Every structure is written in structure tokens, then in C-alpha cells.
C-alpha positions as CSV (number, residue, x, y, z in Angstrom):
1,M,68.6,62.2,90.7
2,K,72.0,62.9,89.2
3,R,73.0,60.3,86.6
4,P,76.5,58.8,86.9
5,A,79.0,59.7,84.2
6,S,79.2,57.3,81.3
7,A,82.3,55.2,80.7
8,E,82.9,57.3,77.6
9,T,82.8,60.5,79.5
10,V,85.2,59.2,82.2
11,V,87.7,58.0,79.5
12,A,87.5,61.4,77.7
13,I,88.2,63.3,81.0
14,G,91.0,61.0,81.8
15,S,92.5,61.5,78.3
16,V,92.4,65.3,78.7
17,V,94.1,65.0,82.1
18,V,96.8,62.8,80.7
19,F,97.3,65.0,77.7
20,T,97.6,68.1,79.9
21,A,100.2,66.3,82.1
22,I,102.2,65.3,79.0
23,V,102.2,68.9,77.6
24,A,103.3,70.3,81.0
25,G,106.0,67.7,81.3
26,L,107.4,68.6,77.8
27,W,107.3,72.3,78.6
28,W,109.2,71.7,81.8
29,R,111.8,69.6,80.0
30,D,112.2,72.2,77.3
31,A,112.6,75.0,79.9
32,Q,115.2,73.0,81.8
33,N,117.2,72.0,78.7
34,R,117.1,75.3,76.9
35,P,120.5,77.0,76.9
36,V,120.8,79.8,79.5
37,S,121.6,82.3,76.8
38,E,118.3,81.6,75.0
39,R,116.1,82.1,78.1
40,P,114.7,85.6,78.6
41,L,116.0,87.6,81.5
42,I,113.0,87.8,83.9
43,V,112.6,91.1,85.7
44,L,110.1,91.6,88.6
45,V,109.3,95.3,88.6
46,A,106.8,97.6,90.3
47,P,104.5,99.7,88.1
48,A,106.0,102.9,89.4
49,S,109.0,102.3,87.0
50,R,107.0,101.0,84.1
51,L,107.7,103.8,81.6
52,P,111.5,104.0,81.9
53,I,112.0,100.2,82.4
54,E,109.9,99.4,79.2
55,A,112.0,102.0,77.2
56,I,115.3,100.6,78.7
57,T,114.3,97.1,77.9
58,A,113.4,97.9,74.3
59,D,116.9,99.5,73.9
60,Y,118.7,96.6,75.5
61,E,116.9,94.0,73.4
62,R,117.7,95.9,70.2
63,E,121.3,96.5,71.1
64,T,122.2,93.0,72.5
65,G,119.6,90.6,71.1
66,R,118.9,89.2,74.6
67,R,115.2,88.9,75.4
68,V,113.9,90.5,78.6
69,E,110.5,89.6,80.1
70,L,109.0,92.2,82.5
71,R,106.6,91.0,85.1
72,F,104.8,93.9,86.9
73,G,103.3,93.8,90.3
74,A,102.9,95.7,93.6
75,S,106.2,95.8,95.5
76,E,105.1,93.4,98.3
77,D,103.7,91.0,95.7
78,I,106.9,90.8,93.7
79,L,108.9,90.4,96.9
80,T,106.8,87.3,97.6
81,K,107.8,86.0,94.2
82,V,111.4,86.6,95.0
83,R,111.0,84.6,98.3
84,L,109.1,81.8,96.5
85,P,110.6,81.6,93.1
86,N,109.2,79.6,90.2
87,A,111.5,76.6,89.9
88,A,111.2,76.6,86.1
89,E,111.6,80.3,85.7
90,P,113.4,82.0,88.6
91,A,113.7,85.8,88.3
92,D,116.9,87.5,87.5
93,L,116.3,91.1,88.6
94,F,114.1,92.8,91.2
95,I,113.0,96.4,90.9
96,P,110.5,97.4,93.6
97,A,109.3,101.0,94.1
98,D,111.3,101.4,97.4
99,D,114.6,100.0,98.5
100,S,113.1,98.8,101.8
101,Y,111.9,95.7,99.9
102,I,115.4,95.0,98.6
103,V,116.7,95.4,102.2
104,Q,114.3,92.7,103.2
105,A,115.3,90.4,100.4
106,R,119.0,91.0,101.1
107,E,118.5,90.2,104.8
108,E,117.0,86.9,103.7
109,G,120.1,86.1,101.6
110,L,118.3,86.5,98.3
111,V,120.2,89.4,96.7
112,A,123.7,89.2,95.1
113,E,124.1,92.9,94.3
114,M,122.1,96.1,94.0
115,R,122.5,99.4,92.4
116,P,120.7,102.7,93.1
117,L,118.6,104.2,90.3
118,A,116.4,107.1,91.2
119,Q,114.2,108.7,93.8
120,M,110.5,109.6,94.0
121,R,108.3,111.7,96.3
122,A,104.7,111.2,97.2
123,V,102.4,114.0,95.8
124,L,98.7,114.7,95.3
125,L,97.4,114.1,91.8
126,L,94.1,116.0,91.6
127,A,91.1,114.7,89.8
128,K,90.6,115.8,86.2
129,G,88.9,119.2,86.4
130,N,89.4,119.5,90.1
131,A,85.7,120.0,90.7
132,K,86.2,120.3,94.5
133,G,88.7,123.1,94.1
134,I,91.4,121.4,96.2
135,T,94.5,123.6,96.7
136,N,96.1,122.2,99.9
137,W,96.1,119.3,102.3
138,N,93.4,120.6,104.6
139,D,91.0,120.6,101.6
140,L,91.2,116.8,101.6
141,L,89.6,116.7,105.0
142,R,86.4,118.5,103.9
143,D,83.1,116.6,103.9
144,G,82.6,114.5,100.8
145,V,86.2,114.6,99.6
146,K,87.6,111.2,98.5
147,V,91.3,110.4,98.3
148,A,92.7,107.3,96.5
149,V,95.7,105.8,98.4
150,P,97.5,102.7,97.0
151,N,97.1,99.5,99.0
152,P,99.9,98.9,101.6
153,A,101.2,96.1,99.3
154,A,102.3,98.9,97.0
155,A,105.4,100.9,98.0
156,A,103.6,104.2,97.5
157,G,100.8,103.1,99.8
158,K,103.1,101.7,102.5
159,V,105.5,104.6,102.5
160,S,102.9,107.3,102.5
161,R,100.7,105.6,105.1
162,D,103.7,105.0,107.4
163,Y,104.9,108.5,107.0
164,L,101.5,110.1,107.6
165,T,101.0,107.9,110.7
166,R,104.4,109.0,112.1
167,T,103.5,112.6,111.6
168,G,100.0,112.3,113.0
169,K,98.2,113.1,109.7
170,W,96.8,109.7,108.9
171,A,93.9,109.5,111.4
172,A,92.2,112.6,110.0
173,L,92.7,111.5,106.4
174,Q,91.6,107.9,106.8
175,P,87.8,108.5,106.7
176,H,88.3,110.0,103.2
177,V,90.6,107.2,101.9
178,V,89.6,105.0,99.0
179,D,91.9,102.0,99.2
180,T,93.2,101.1,95.7
181,G,95.7,98.6,94.4
182,T,99.0,99.8,92.8
183,V,100.1,103.4,92.4
184,T,99.0,103.3,88.8
185,E,95.5,102.2,89.7
186,A,95.3,105.0,92.3
187,A,96.3,107.5,89.7
188,N,93.8,106.2,87.2
189,T,90.9,106.8,89.6
190,T,91.5,110.5,89.1
191,K,90.7,110.5,85.4
192,A,88.0,107.9,85.0
193,G,85.5,109.6,82.7
194,D,83.6,112.8,83.3
195,R,83.1,112.0,86.9
196,P,86.3,110.7,88.5
197,A,85.9,108.2,91.3
198,V,88.0,110.3,93.7
199,D,89.0,113.9,94.1
200,A,92.7,113.3,94.5
201,A,95.2,110.5,94.8
202,I,98.5,110.0,96.6
203,V,101.0,108.8,94.0
204,W,104.6,109.1,93.2
205,D,105.6,112.4,91.5
206,A,107.2,110.5,88.6
207,V,103.9,108.6,88.0
208,A,101.9,111.9,88.1
209,A,104.2,113.4,85.5
210,G,103.4,110.6,83.0
211,P,101.6,111.4,79.8
212,A,98.4,109.6,80.9
213,Y,97.8,112.5,83.4
214,R,98.8,115.4,81.3
215,G,96.8,118.5,82.1
216,Q,95.9,117.4,85.7
217,T,97.1,119.4,88.7
218,V,99.9,118.0,90.9
219,L,100.4,119.3,94.4
220,A,103.7,118.7,96.2
221,V,102.3,119.4,99.7
222,P,104.5,119.7,102.8
223,E,102.5,117.0,104.5
224,L,104.0,114.4,102.2
225,E,107.5,115.9,101.9
226,G,109.1,113.0,103.8
227,A,107.3,110.2,102.0
228,T,109.9,109.2,99.5
229,G,110.8,106.1,97.5
230,R,114.3,105.1,96.5
231,I,114.4,102.8,93.4
232,E,117.1,100.3,93.2
233,V,117.7,97.3,90.9
234,A,118.8,94.0,92.6
235,V,120.5,91.1,91.0
236,L,119.0,88.0,92.5
237,K,121.0,84.9,93.7
238,Q,118.3,82.7,92.1
239,S,119.3,83.9,88.6
240,R,120.3,81.1,86.3
241,D,122.5,83.6,84.3
242,P,124.0,85.9,86.9
243,A,126.5,87.4,84.4
244,A,123.7,88.4,82.0
245,A,121.6,89.7,84.9
246,L,124.5,91.8,86.2
247,A,125.1,93.1,82.7
248,F,121.5,94.3,82.4
249,A,121.5,95.8,85.9
250,R,124.6,97.8,84.9
251,Y,122.9,98.9,81.7
252,I,119.8,100.1,83.6
253,A,122.0,102.0,86.1
254,D,124.4,103.5,83.5
255,P,124.0,107.3,83.5
256,N,124.5,107.4,79.8
257,Q,122.1,104.5,79.0
258,G,119.3,103.3,81.2
259,L,119.2,106.3,83.5
260,N,118.6,108.7,80.6
261,H,115.1,107.2,80.4
262,F,114.5,107.7,84.1
263,R,115.6,111.4,83.7
264,A,113.4,111.8,80.7
265,A,110.4,110.4,82.6
266,G,110.8,112.9,85.4
267,Y,112.6,110.8,88.1
268,R,115.3,112.3,90.2
269,V,118.4,110.2,89.6
270,A,120.4,109.5,92.8
271,D,123.8,111.2,93.2
272,A,125.5,107.9,94.0
273,V,124.3,106.6,90.6
274,S,125.6,109.6,88.8
275,R,129.0,109.0,90.3
276,G,128.9,105.3,89.2
277,E,129.0,103.9,92.7
278,E,127.6,100.5,93.4
279,K,126.4,98.7,96.5
280,K,127.3,95.1,97.2
């Protein structure tokens, strides 16, 4: 028979609960009272832009002294965070892997302004060593071939699945699909040890061009030609420092500053961005 907790145990547990509540309350008060200029800018960003955004952030912090906190997640997941912001730490900027997510946020009245950054195209990243000898789309449909496709919560997964469904290619591929999380997770399945978990992965071309996959074969197949992602940065209405948020968005979208990192990482910078146009 289970013995009841002693009075000392109950008091100890109660003390821990009270202490935790006090600490949380002090943290909340500190977060609320901290000057806006001392708070880090919070950026919700999809992993597809990790390399350039991390480099841009490092430059911006060094040049301005303003701290920036990057919070990565699949595009659908970070859209949910835009819709349901943390009251103590609302986000300032939103950078999903496709502008369709920004369109949704804008239609819901959550976006103050957005600027185009770059474009990506879905490609096939072949497994390290390409043991199955894959050279084209039809090779993916052979017996025993496995293809990693990001989860629909990730832009690469949603865009590629939707496009392949519209073009009548998804049904034949689906039996070979290994559902993965983000585009980075899908890409990583192609290089896991001596025996990769899959034979190919559908990922963004800019991701496949990253240093982590150097030496692996990338196929830009016609079957994925229309599966493209357009990266934009959105300034959110929930931002507590909209002027600073806009300043960082401008820095990211500047052809001579932030966009240099997108170019260097293999992204195709949008023509509208190069002309300095902005969307409001």
C-alpha cells in the first residue's frame, strides 16, 4: 500500500512551487520593464535560410551592437508562432521558406511590411556515393529506392508535394517516400554514415549547395522545375520595436549588405530586390 507523503515532503514540494513562481514572476517583470532597445530582435526563420541569415545577423550585431535572436523552425510551425505570439517575447521578423506563409499572415492582419529576398528551386540531392546509380526522375520509381521528402509543415515539403500532385507525379513517387521533418533533416538523411538512410532527397537547391553536402550529386530534374520557393522577410505588427525591426529587414534585403550573403550561399536573388523595390 502506498504511504502518504510526509508533512515535510509536502512542505518541500510547496516551497519549490512557490520559488518557481517567484522566479517566473521576476523574469516576467524584468522582460516587461527592460528598455526596448535592450531587448534582442527576435526573428522566426525557416532552416532553408540558416546559412545566410546567421552570417547576416553576425554582421548586423557587429556593426550596430543590437542583439538578434534567431529561432528556427519549419515554415508552418513558425507561422503558428506568429499567430500565437509569446506575450513576453513577441517576434519582430518572420522569414519562412516560401512567401505563401507570409501571404497567410498578411491576410490575417499580422504583417506590417515585407521585402523580397531570394528564390529557390526544388532539386534532387543524391545520397553520398549514389549506390543506386540514380540519374533521372524515373530511377526514383525503381523497386527499393527511397526518397526523403520534407514534411508538409516545411515549405520544401509542401511546395514540392503540391506541385507533384498537380502534375500527376506524386502518386507514383509516394510509395518510395520517407517522410522527414525540415528540409535540412531531409538533406541530412542522404549523408548519414556509410549507408545513407535514403537514396535521394527533395530539397531546395540552395540547401543542397551548402558545404555539408559538398561532393554529393545534385539533379535539377524537369519534374521539379515548377516547385519553387520565394523567400521574403516580413516585419510583424506584434513587434515591440517596429523601427528597429524595419531597420534590420532593410539590412537583410540590401543588395550591398544582407543579400551578398544570399548570393554567396547560392540563392537566386529576386530582380525586384536588386532594384530596391519593396512591398507594403
